[in-house]
Phi, psi and omega in degrees: 000147179267167185299318181297316179299313181298316179295320180296312179296322176298322177297324180295337178297334175291350179252016176084014180259126176284139183299331180284352176277343188264129173244164179300328182261009175293139174262162177298322180293323176298328179272006175066037173269126176266184185296324178294319178297323179295324176295316179296321177296319178302317178293319178295323177296321179297318178292319184287315188252348180074021177233145179275126175246114181293153180305324183279358179271346175241120181241156183304327183274358179287144175274169177297320178299319178296319179297318179296321178298321177298313180298313181299319179297321179291323179294323180292321183275353181281000000 
């Protein structure tokens, strides 16, 4: 696992998700995150990684791997 993935999954623990519940192909909806939770995750990502992730960049049907790719792309362009 890469550092961004591990940090991201660790961040989800603040939302009541156990790290062993999360797989690379888990979607936000499978983990029972609604649209409000996705907004909160976007804010947490900004605090954790120092990059802004817009609300529309994380969708309920996105997998954890897709979310990590969004974060990594933002880190590269920052």
